[in-house]
C-alpha positions in Angstrom: -24.6 22.4 55.1 -26.6 20.0 57.2 -29.2 19.9 54.4 -28.4 18.0 51.2 -28.5 20.6 48.5 -27.1 21.7 45.2 -26.8 25.3 44.1 -27.3 26.3 40.5 -26.6 29.6 38.8 -29.5 30.4 36.4 -28.0 32.9 34.0 -31.1 33.5 31.9 -33.3 34.2 35.0 -30.7 36.3 36.8 -31.0 34.0 39.8 -29.5 31.3 41.9 -31.6 28.2 42.8 -31.2 25.7 45.7 -32.2 22.1 44.9 -32.9 19.5 47.6 -31.0 16.4 46.4 -33.0 14.0 48.5 -36.4 15.0 47.3 -35.3 16.5 43.9 -37.3 19.7 44.4 -36.3 23.4 44.3 -36.1 24.8 47.8 -35.6 28.5 47.0 -34.7 30.8 44.2 -32.9 34.2 44.8 -32.4 37.1 42.5 -28.8 38.2 42.0 -27.1 40.4 39.4 -27.6 40.0 35.6 -26.3 36.8 34.0 -24.8 34.9 36.9 -22.5 32.3 35.5 -20.6 30.3 38.2 -21.6 29.8 41.8 -19.4 28.5 44.7 -20.1 27.5 48.2 -18.0 28.6 51.2 -18.4 26.0 53.9 -17.1 28.0 57.0 -19.5 30.9 56.4 -22.3 28.9 54.8 -22.3 31.5 52.0 -22.7 31.4 48.2 -20.8 33.6 45.8 -21.9 34.2 42.2 -20.3 36.2 39.5 -22.8 38.4 37.8 -21.3 38.9 34.3 -23.5 41.8 33.1 -23.7 43.6 36.4 -19.9 43.6 37.0 -20.5 42.3 40.6 -20.2 39.3 42.8 -23.3 38.6 44.8 -23.1 36.9 48.2 -26.1 34.9 49.5 -27.0 33.0 52.7 -27.0 29.4 51.5 -29.7 28.3 53.9 -32.3 30.9 52.9 -31.0 32.7 49.7 -31.0 36.0 51.5 -28.7 38.5 49.9 -25.8 39.5 52.1 -23.7 41.7 49.9 -23.0 42.8 46.3 -19.4 43.5 45.6 -18.2 45.5 42.6 -15.4 43.7 40.6 -14.0 44.1 37.1 -15.9 44.2 33.8 -17.9 41.1 32.9 -16.9 38.6 35.6 -17.5 35.2 34.1 -15.6 32.9 36.4 -14.8 32.3 40.1 -12.1 30.5 42.1 -12.0 29.6 45.8 -9.2 29.1 48.3 -11.0 28.0 51.5 -7.8 27.9 53.6 -6.7 31.3 52.6 -10.2 32.6 52.9 -10.3 34.2 49.5 -12.6 34.1 46.5 -11.3 35.1 43.1 -13.3 36.6 40.2 -12.1 36.3 36.6 -13.1 39.5 34.8 -13.5 38.8 31.1 -13.6 42.2 29.5 -11.1 43.7 32.0 -8.5 40.9 31.7 -8.0 40.9 35.4 -8.7 38.8 38.5 -10.3 40.4 41.6 -9.4 38.9 45.0 -12.2 39.1 47.7 -11.9 38.4 51.4 -14.4 35.6 52.0 -15.1 36.7 55.6 -15.1 40.5 55.4 -16.6 40.5 51.9 -14.1 43.2 50.7 -11.9 43.5 47.7 -8.3 43.0 48.7 -6.5 43.3 45.4 -6.3 42.7 41.6 -4.2 40.4 39.5 -3.3 41.3 35.9 -4.4 38.4 33.6 -5.3 38.6 29.9 -8.3 39.4 27.7 -11.1 36.9 28.3 -10.2 36.1 32.0 -12.8 33.7 33.4 -12.7 30.3 35.1 -10.2 30.1 37.9 -8.8 26.9 39.5 -6.8 26.9 42.7 -4.2 24.4 43.9 -4.3 24.7 47.7 -1.1 22.7 48.1 1.0 25.2 46.1 -1.1 28.3 46.6 -1.2 28.9 42.9 -4.2 30.1 41.0 -4.9 29.3 37.3 -7.1 31.7 35.3 -8.1 30.8 31.8 -8.2 33.6 29.3 -10.7 32.8 26.5 -9.7 35.4 23.9 -6.0 35.2 24.6 -5.9 31.4 24.5 -3.8 31.2 27.6 -3.7 30.5 31.3 -2.4 33.0 33.8 -0.7 31.4 36.8 -0.7 33.7 39.9 0.3 33.5 43.5 -2.9 33.5 45.6 -1.1 35.1 48.6 0.9 37.9 47.0 -1.5 38.3 44.0 1.5 38.4 41.7 1.2 36.9 38.2 3.9 34.2 37.8 3.7 33.0 34.2 1.7 32.5 31.1 0.8 29.1 29.6 -0.4 29.0 26.0 -3.4 26.7 25.3 -5.8 26.0 22.5 -8.4 28.5 21.4 -11.4 29.2 23.5 -10.4 27.9 26.9 -13.5 27.9 29.1 -12.8 26.0 32.3 -9.8 24.9 34.3 -9.7 22.3 37.1 -6.8 21.0 39.3 -6.3 17.3 39.7 -3.7 17.4 42.5 -3.8 13.6 43.0 -2.4 13.1 39.5 -0.5 16.3 39.2 -2.5 17.7 36.3 -4.3 20.9 35.4 -7.1 20.3 32.8 -8.2 23.1 30.5 -11.3 22.8 28.3 -10.4 24.1 24.8 -13.9 24.7 23.5 -13.1 25.8 20.0 -10.9 22.8 19.3 -13.1 20.3 21.1 -10.2 19.1 23.2 -9.1 19.1 26.8 -5.4 20.1 27.5 -3.5 18.2 30.2 -0.8 20.3 31.8 1.8 19.4 34.4 1.0 21.3 37.7 4.7 21.5 38.6 6.2 22.2 35.2 3.5 24.1 33.3 4.3 21.8 30.3 1.6 20.5 28.0 1.5 16.8 28.5 -1.2 16.0 25.9 -4.7 16.6 24.8 -7.9 14.6 25.2 -10.5 14.7 22.3 -13.9 15.8 23.4 -17.2 15.5 21.5 -18.3 19.1 20.6 -17.5 22.4 22.4 -16.4 21.3 25.8 -17.0 24.1 28.3 -17.3 22.4 31.7 -15.0 20.1 33.6 -14.9 18.2 36.9 -12.1 16.1 38.4 -13.2 13.8 41.2 -11.4 14.2 44.6 -9.9 10.7 44.5 -8.2 11.4 41.2 -10.1 8.6 39.5 -12.4 10.4 37.0 -12.5 13.5 34.8 -16.0 14.5 33.5 -16.2 16.8 30.5 -19.4 18.7 29.5 -19.8 18.8 25.8 -22.1 21.7 25.3 -22.6 21.3 21.6 -23.5 17.6 21.9 -25.7 17.4 25.0 -23.4 14.8 26.5 -20.8 14.4 29.3 -17.6 12.4 28.5 -16.3 10.2 31.4 -12.5 9.8 31.3 -10.4 7.5 33.4 -8.0 10.1 34.9 -5.2 7.6 35.4 -5.2 6.0 32.0 -6.4 9.1 30.2 -8.9 7.1 28.2 -12.6 7.9 27.5 -14.7 5.1 29.0 -18.2 6.3 27.9 -20.5 9.2 27.3 -23.6 10.2 29.2 -26.5 11.7 27.4 -27.9 14.6 29.5 -29.9 17.6 28.1 -29.4 20.6 25.9 -26.3 22.7 26.4 -24.6 21.1 29.5 -22.5 23.9 30.9 -20.8 22.4 34.0 -20.9 19.5 36.4 -19.8 18.3 39.8 -20.1 15.2 41.9 -22.2 15.0 45.1 -19.7 14.1 47.8 -22.5 12.3 49.8 -23.7 9.9 47.0 -21.1 10.1 44.2 -23.8 11.2 41.8 -22.9 13.5 39.0 -24.8 16.8 38.8 -25.0 18.5 35.4 -26.4 22.0 34.8 -28.0 22.2 31.3 -28.0 25.8 30.1 -30.0 25.0 26.9 -32.9 23.4 28.7 -32.8 25.1 32.2 -32.5 21.8 34.0 -30.3 19.8 36.4 -29.4 16.3 35.4 -28.6 13.8 38.2 -26.6 10.8 37.1 -26.4 7.8 39.5 -23.0 5.9 39.3 -21.6 8.1 36.5 -18.5 5.8 36.3 -20.7 3.1 34.7 -22.0 3.2 31.1 -25.6 4.3 31.0 -26.6 2.8 27.6 -29.0 5.7 27.3 -29.9 6.3 23.6 -29.6 9.7 22.1 -33.1 11.1 21.8 -34.0 12.2 18.2 -34.6 15.9 17.6 -38.3 16.9 17.3 -37.6 18.2 13.8 -36.0 14.9 12.6 -37.8 13.4 9.7 -40.0 16.4 9.0 -40.1 18.2 5.6 -38.0 21.3 5.3 -40.2 24.4 5.5 -40.0 26.8 2.7 -38.1 30.0 3.3 -36.4 32.8 1.3 -33.3 34.8 2.2 -31.3 37.5 0.3 -27.9 36.5 -1.0 -25.3 38.5 1.0 -23.2 39.1 -2.1 -25.7 39.8 -4.8 -28.9 40.7 -3.0 -30.8 38.1 -5.0 -33.6 36.3 -3.2 -32.7 32.6 -2.8 -35.2 29.9 -1.8 -35.1 26.4 -0.6 -36.8 25.2 -3.8 -33.5 25.8 -5.7 -32.0 22.9 -3.8 -35.0 20.5 -3.8 -34.0 16.9 -3.9 -30.3 17.8 -3.3 -28.0 17.3 -0.4 -26.6 20.5 1.2 -25.3 21.9 4.4 -26.4 25.0 6.2 -23.8 26.4 8.6 -25.2 28.5 11.5 -22.4 29.9 13.6 -23.1 30.9 17.2 -20.7 32.2 19.9 -21.1 32.3 23.6 
């Protein structure tokens, strides 16, 4: 677009927001389906596509105004999108259906379906080979498919909880965020072989590889940070403190700034020169240093009421498990 904007899927508000990156203000907010997760921009048509997970649709918006142009039914619980600009196709990863829906980006029509596996979501496309890579969260795998014929080609096993895949064509790598292992798998684009794993901080769910093949940025949702990896040496150079629950990120091609969407705080963090250490200290949690409040809960095995007073002046760990 002529205007300098970022587009953010606001899953908890069932909306997409456009942000002016020169003035750092929200330009418009448009209602879409329920729980939009990713959003992609199609340059030739100046359209936005968002996968509405709880509506089983892909919504199409005019990027200039936010006007809704179409709502396209896809498979059950679409949680990821892929884009092949040259082929003029958008792909929706349908988590509950275990399929990928192919959409004509110009005619806004479904043109076919690819069989994937349970938990199909994020989709990366290599325009040089015409291959698509769909991560399957529950199946711990990546489905490789032909974006022209829509035929599945092979299955690549990865670590548990794969959330995002990105192609780094410059270095010949496919990166996959393995959220449950707090690692990022590095896979050979031409061989499909696992080349190694990069340790992440906690629950990596978002990835971005820069177009020049220099950097890989990893969103650590459980830590509120973004890890900056040198993509050629495969070494982590520093971590950037952002806000609660960073879900995904991208670089602004005009300025090189890193844009991070924070699910936990409903904010967009803009990082200038993300390749340099920021030396930003981790902000303490508001509850840090406060006395533990009294509470009582029934024991799940005996039904007996247990209280915090039983463990007064002792060290103990409380494990709260959450899944997204």
